[in-house]
MARPA-736400 format. One line per 10 residues: their letters; for each residue x, y negated, z negated of C-alpha. Coordinates in Angstrom, 1 decimal. Example, Ala and Ser with C-alpha at 12.3 -4.5 7.8 and 13.67 -1.06 7.14 Angstrom:
<pts>
AS) 12.3/4.5/-7.8; 13.7/1.1/-7.1
</pts>
This chain:
<pts>
XXXXXXXXXX) 28.5/-40.3/9.4; 31.7/-40.4/7.3; 32.3/-40.7/3.6; 35.3/-40.2/1.4; 35.0/-38.4/-2.0; 37.8/-37.8/-4.5; 38.4/-34.3/-5.6; 41.0/-33.8/-8.4; 42.7/-37.0/-7.4; 42.8/-36.1/-3.7
XXXXXXXXXX) 40.7/-38.2/-1.2; 38.7/-35.9/1.0; 36.9/-37.3/4.1; 33.5/-35.8/4.9; 31.6/-35.9/8.1; 27.9/-35.0/8.4; 26.4/-34.4/11.8; 23.6/-32.5/13.4; 25.8/-29.5/13.6; 26.5/-29.3/9.8
XXXXXXXXXX) 23.6/-26.9/9.3; 24.8/-24.6/12.1; 28.5/-24.7/11.0; 27.5/-23.9/7.4; 25.4/-20.9/8.6; 28.1/-19.7/11.0; 30.9/-19.9/8.4; 29.1/-18.7/5.4; 26.1/-16.7/6.7; 23.7/-18.8/4.5
XXXXXXXXXX) 20.8/-21.2/5.2; 21.8/-24.7/4.0; 18.3/-25.9/3.7; 17.4/-23.0/1.3; 20.6/-23.5/-0.6; 19.9/-27.3/-0.8; 16.5/-26.5/-2.4; 18.3/-24.3/-4.9; 20.6/-27.1/-5.8; 17.7/-29.5/-6.2
XXXXXXXXXX) 15.8/-27.1/-8.5; 18.9/-26.6/-10.6; 19.5/-30.3/-11.1; 15.9/-30.9/-11.9; 15.6/-28.0/-14.4; 19.1/-27.6/-15.9; 20.8/-30.9/-15.1; 24.1/-29.1/-14.8; 26.1/-27.1/-12.3; 25.6/-23.4/-12.4
XXXXXXXXXX) 27.8/-20.8/-10.6; 25.4/-20.7/-7.7; 25.3/-24.4/-7.4; 29.1/-24.7/-7.6; 29.4/-22.2/-4.8; 26.9/-24.1/-2.6; 28.4/-27.5/-3.2; 31.9/-26.2/-2.7; 30.9/-24.6/0.7; 29.0/-27.7/1.8
XXXXXXXXXX) 32.0/-29.9/0.9; 34.3/-27.7/2.8; 32.0/-27.7/5.8; 31.8/-31.4/6.0; 35.6/-31.8/5.3; 36.4/-29.5/8.1; 34.1/-31.4/10.4; 36.0/-34.6/9.5; 39.5/-33.1/9.7; 40.0/-30.3/12.4
XXXXXXXXXX) 43.4/-29.5/10.9; 41.9/-28.0/7.8; 42.4/-24.3/7.5; 39.7/-21.9/8.7; 40.3/-20.1/5.4; 37.8/-21.6/2.8; 39.7/-20.2/-0.1; 43.0/-21.6/1.2; 41.4/-25.0/1.4; 40.1/-24.7/-2.2
XXXXXXXXXX) 43.6/-23.7/-3.4; 45.0/-27.2/-2.6; 43.1/-28.6/-5.6; 44.5/-28.1/-9.1; 40.9/-28.2/-10.3; 37.6/-28.5/-8.5; 35.3/-30.6/-10.8; 32.1/-30.2/-8.8; 30.1/-32.1/-11.4; 32.2/-35.2/-10.7
XXXXXXXXXX) 31.3/-35.4/-7.0; 28.3/-33.2/-6.5; 25.8/-36.0/-6.4; 27.9/-37.9/-3.8; 28.2/-34.8/-1.6; 24.5/-33.8/-1.8; 23.1/-37.3/-1.3; 25.5/-38.0/1.6; 24.4/-34.8/3.4; 20.7/-35.5/2.7
XXXXXXXXXX) 21.1/-39.0/4.1; 22.4/-37.5/7.3; 19.0/-35.8/7.8; 17.1/-39.1/7.8; 16.7/-41.1/11.0; 18.2/-44.5/11.2; 15.8/-46.0/13.7; 12.2/-46.9/13.5; 9.8/-44.8/15.5; 7.9/-46.6/18.2
XX) 4.4/-45.9/19.4; 4.5/-44.9/23.0
</pts>
């Protein structure tokens, strides 16, 4: 699945696949499912982006951007530096819902 989000005026293509969970864990040493639950809790209780949520969404965005564009640097901080600002609150919902939608099946199950 592909989606383009705009970050600080720069279009960024994202790709979500079955390996997104593994890549996130390998690159950041964190469990994306657990992190995703923390993001959900934060949005439900606070309705805003905390430092932890900013970090999770930034890393998820990087992971999916790198999947879509293999030329992106292996250095996460270098990738972040290309943006004059990183207004997570402006694109967080798009990123999170896009990734969550990649977890849902697209075909109907059939009784065998």
